[in-house]
C-alpha positions in Angstrom: 16.9 26.2 8.9 16.6 23.0 10.9 12.8 23.2 10.7 13.0 23.6 6.9 15.2 20.5 6.6 12.8 18.4 8.7 9.9 19.6 6.4 11.9 18.4 3.4 12.5 15.1 4.9 8.9 14.7 5.9 7.8 15.7 2.4 10.1 13.2 0.9 8.8 10.4 3.2 5.2 11.3 2.3 6.2 11.2 -1.4 7.8 7.8 -1.0 4.8 6.4 0.8 2.4 7.6 -2.0 4.7 6.2 -4.7 4.9 2.8 -2.9 1.2 2.6 -2.3 0.4 3.4 -6.0 3.0 0.8 -7.0 1.7 -2.0 -4.7 -2.0 -1.3 -5.6 -1.0 -1.8 -9.2 0.8 -5.1 -8.4 -2.3 -6.2 -6.4 -4.6 -5.4 -9.3 -2.4 -7.4 -11.7 -2.1 -10.4 -9.4 -5.8 -10.7 -8.9 -6.9 -9.6 -12.4 -8.6 -6.5 -11.4 -8.6 -2.9 -12.7 -6.6 -0.5 -10.6 -9.7 1.4 -9.5 -11.4 -1.9 -8.5 -8.3 -3.0 -6.6 -8.2 0.3 -4.7 -11.9 0.0 -3.8 -11.5 -3.6 -2.7 -8.4 -2.7 -0.6 -10.2 0.3 0.9 -13.3 -1.7 1.7 -11.4 -4.6 3.4 -8.7 -2.8 5.3 -5.9 -3.1 2.8 -5.3 0.6 2.4 -5.3 1.1 6.2 -2.7 -1.7 6.4 -0.6 -0.1 3.7 -0.8 3.2 5.4 0.4 1.9 8.7 2.9 -0.7 7.5 4.2 0.7 4.2 7.7 1.2 5.5 8.2 -2.5 6.4 6.4 -3.7 3.3 8.4 -1.6 0.9 11.7 -3.3 1.8 10.2 -6.8 1.1 9.7 -8.4 -2.3 6.5 -7.0 -3.8 5.2 -10.6 -4.1 5.0 -10.9 -0.3 3.6 -7.4 0.1 0.7 -8.4 -2.2 0.2 -11.7 -0.3 0.1 -9.8 3.0 -2.5 -7.4 1.6 -4.5 -10.4 0.4 -4.4 -12.0 3.9 -5.4 -8.7 5.6 -8.4 -8.3 3.2 -9.4 -12.0 3.5 -9.4 -11.7 7.3 -11.7 -8.6 7.0 -14.2 -10.4 4.8 -12.7 -10.0 1.4 -13.5 -12.8 -1.1 -10.7 -12.6 -3.6 
């Protein structure tokens, strides 16, 4: 029973992570006038997706504006041009 509860909590956390990542990629795309697929490819190429994957919990409690700015900084530091 306890294992089942832990699995549900883990599934909920994974779902929340995916929803946040989709949300913030959309915000990033709008902020930098990109399509969503282009934004994803850009973030993937310059380390933004890895940053989101590792830090989503801290980013999701902040204003989306600052999360997008943090993504920009990470990508810029990894060679991104936008």
